[in-house]
N, C-alpha and C positions, 0 to 999 in steps of 0.2 A: 504494500500500500504506500502511496506517495505521502510524504510528510509536508506539513505546513511550516512556513517560516524558514529558518535556516536549516538545511539538511545536515546530518552528521557526516555523510559521505559525499564525494564529488559526483558519483553516478548512482549508486544504490540509494533507493528511496526518492529519486527525482523523476520527473516526467520529461524526458528528452524529446525534442521535436524530431520526427522522422525527416531525413534529408529529402525524401521523395514525396513527402506528404502534401506540400502546397501544390506541386505540379499535378498530382493525382486528383485532388479535390477541386482544382480549378479547370481540369480538362486539358492542361498543356502537356501532360505526359504522353509520349509517343509509344504506341504498341506496334506490333508487327503489321497489323492490318492498316495502320495509318500511313504507311510508306507509299508515296506516289512520286515516281521519277518520270522524266520525259520519255515518251515513246513506250510507255508501259503496256505490256500485254497481260492477259489474264489466263490462268491455267485451270484445268479441270482434269479429273482422273477417271478412267474406266476401271471398275473394280469387279472382282469375281463374284457371281451369285452363288458359287459352290464352295464348300469347305475343303474339298480335296478333288483335284481333277488335273488331267494332262491337257496342255494347250496344244491342239493339233494344227491350228491355223489362225492367223490374225490378218484381217483384210482392212486396211485403213483407207482404201481408195475413195469410198463415198465421203468419209469425213474430210479428207484432204481437198475434195472438190468443193466443199462448202465455202462460199465467200466469207472472208474475214479470218479464216484459219491460216496461221502462219507457220506452225510446226507441229509435228506429231512424233512422239518418241516412244519406243518400246525397248525391251531389254536388248534387242539386236543392235541398238545404237549406243549402248554403254560399253566401255572398254572391258575386255576379257580380264578376269581377275586371277585365273588359275587357282592353285591350291595354296593361297597365301594366308598366313595368320599374322595379324598385325596387332601390336600393343597400342591401344587407343586411350590410355589413361584410366578408363573405367573397366579395364580388363581386356584380355586379348579377344580378337574377333576374326572369324573366318571370313575373308573378304568376298568369297563367292556367295556365301549365305547372306551377307549384308547387301550385296548388289541384288540378289534375287528377292530380297524383301523390298527394296526400292521399286523394282519392276520385276514381276514374275518371269522366270526364264522358261523352262519347259513345263512347269507345274505350278498350280496355285495351291497354297497350303492352309488357307483359312478364308472364310467368307469375308469379302471386303479387300482381299489381296489386290494390290494395284497391278494392272496389266499394261496400260498405255496412258500417256499424258498428252494433252492437247494445249497448245498456246494459241490464243486468238485475240482479236481486237477487243472483244468484250467477254465478260464471264458467261453471258447468255449464249453467245455463239460457241464458246468452248464447251458448254454443257450440251448444246444441241449436237455438236460434232461427236461428242463421246457416244451419243446414242446411235450414231451412224457407223461405228466401228463394229465389224462382224468378227466374232470369235467362235471357233468350233472347239468344243471340249469333249474329252472322254472322262465322264464322271467316275471317280473312284470312291471306295469306301472311306469314310472319314475316321479319324482317331479322336475319340471324345473323352476318354478316361485315361488317367496317367498310369494306372496299374495295368489296364488292358493294353496300353501302348508298349509295355515292357515285355509282353509275351512274344514268343518266337513266331507265332502265326499272325501277329498284328500287321496291318498295312504299314508299309515303310514310307515315311515322309521324304527324307533326304537319302537318296541311294548311296551317297558318298560317305555317310557317317559310319564310323566304326567306334566301338566303345574304347575310350581311353581309361585303362585300368591302372589304379594306383594302390599300393598296399599289398602285403603278403597274402591276404585272403581274397583279393579281387581276382576275378576271372573274366576273360573276354575272348571272343572269336574274331581275330583280325581280318578274316576273310568274309564275314557275314555282315551284310547291311543291317542296321539296327536303329531303333529310336532312342536307345540309351547312349547318350553322348559321353558320359563319364561315370565311372564307379570308383569311389574312394573308400578304402577300408583302413581305419585307424584303430589299433588295438594296443592296450597296455595292461599287462598282468594276465592272470588266469580267470577269464570271465566265468567259465563253467564252475570252477571251484568257488568263486565268490558268490554266485547265485545259490549254489548248493549249501553254503554255510549260512546264508541269510535266512532268517525266520519270517521275513516279510518281503514279498516280491510283488511289485505293482506293474502291470502292463496296460498301456493305453494307446489308442490310435486316434489321431486328430486329422481332420480334413478341412481344408478351406476352399472356398469357391474362387473362381477367377474374379479379380478385383481391379477395377479401373481407378486411376489416381483421383479422378473427380474434379480436375481443374475446369474452370468455366471457359477460359479462352482456348479455342482450338489451335492446333498446330498451324503455323503460317511461315511463309518465307517469300522474300523477293530476291531474285538472283539476277545480277548483271554480269554477263560474260563479255568483257571488253575485247575489241579486235586485237589488242596486244597480248591476249591470253590471260590477263588478270581477271579473277573472279571475285566479286563482292556479294556477300549475302547479308541481308537484313533479316533477322529472325528473332523470335522469342525463344530463348534457350537457357537451360541451366548450365550448359557446358560449352563455353565459347571455344576453347582450344580443342576440345574433343570434336565439336561440330566442324571446326576448320580442318582438322586432320582427316576426319571421315570423308569430307567433301573432296579433299586432295587425293586421298587414296582411291575413292570411287572413280574419279576422273583420270587417275594416273598422271597427275601434274604435280609439280613441286609445291610443298605446303606454303612456301614463301609467295606463291602466286594467288593464294586465297586469303581474303580478309572477311572475317565475320563481325558484323556490327550488331551487338546485343541490344534489343529493344526492351522496353518494360515488359514484364511477364505477368500474365493473369493466372498464376498458379502453375505448378509443375509437379512437385512432390516426387521427383525421380522419373517422371514420364516424358520430360523434354530434354533428353540428353542425346539419344540416337537421332540420326537424320532420317527423314521419310520421303522428302519431296525431291524428284529428279530435276536437274536443270534441263530446259527445253531448247533454247535457241540463243542466238547472239544478241537479240533484243532483250531488255529487262522483262522478266516474267514474274508475276505474283500469284501465289495460290494461298487461299485461306480456307481451311477445311471447315465444312459445316455438316450438320446431320443430313441435310438434303443432298449434299454432294458426295458423301463418302460411304454409301452402302445401301442396305435394304432393311426395312423394318425399323422399330423404335431404337433410338440411340445407336445408329450403326457405327459412328466413329469410335465408340467405346471398344469395338472389336478390332479396329484397324490401327489404333494409335499406341499399341504396345502396353496393354494392361498386364498386371502381374499375374502369372499363371497360378492355377490351382495347385494345392500342396497336400500331400499325404505324409503324415509324420507319425512314426511308431516309436514308442519309448518304453523301455523296461528298466526298472530301478529296484535294487534290493538293499536291505539294511537290517538292523537289529532294533527291536523295540526296547 
């Protein structure tokens, strides 16, 4: 609680004024959606209606013929990543998987997975062009439960994934595709003897649902790719340098050629670190995700903006009363 009169401490017990408070309450604060640069184009995304499917064909010819459409990008336009694993500050990332999340390569892995991006003179033209892109799918069985996904007969999402086993008790088949990316076994002491000696043993299993971070402001980005090869990105992000390196790695350009300008952020809570929006063309392009633009059904962007996955946690503890 703040004190009246002369506080005892310099900071504790006082009511400091937020440095960004005045700008926010007066409307002067600039968020990602507030950026407007000369020659700005607007982006929209085509997203998968299926949770798991092979992409057999993408035909963008009808969309490209729509007046006002300036560029259409699919995964074929992104640089090949190979089997690169890059340290991006928030952990190591397989660049092939990161690129495939930006724009699906040969498969879609969740409902709302981005397939193609359109840059047009107005957001309305971009949205109309998205409807004109024809995609032929081979629908596959989805994987909806974490325990079912670990079974050997489960549908495989990423064919290149093999279990990375760590620890003496871990086991993995290096030749078999799997949904289990990593198995870590850490043991100390004789667990069997410990539980045998305990007169109280408690076992519990806990499950959590998929949870979205719940920020109000959707993902947004404005990208300017200059003729000199320099890229400037205005975006609402929690990880300025991570976003800069991800952009550079995805485009296979030097990180010194990328500048990320952080805007005010309308909430993030860990959900605005990875990049999601692909650059489209040499003119500046802005995309602001909305529920109407990013999927199907109620709150579709909650599925495509990186929610925290569901969790199954089993615990066993023993002791003496």
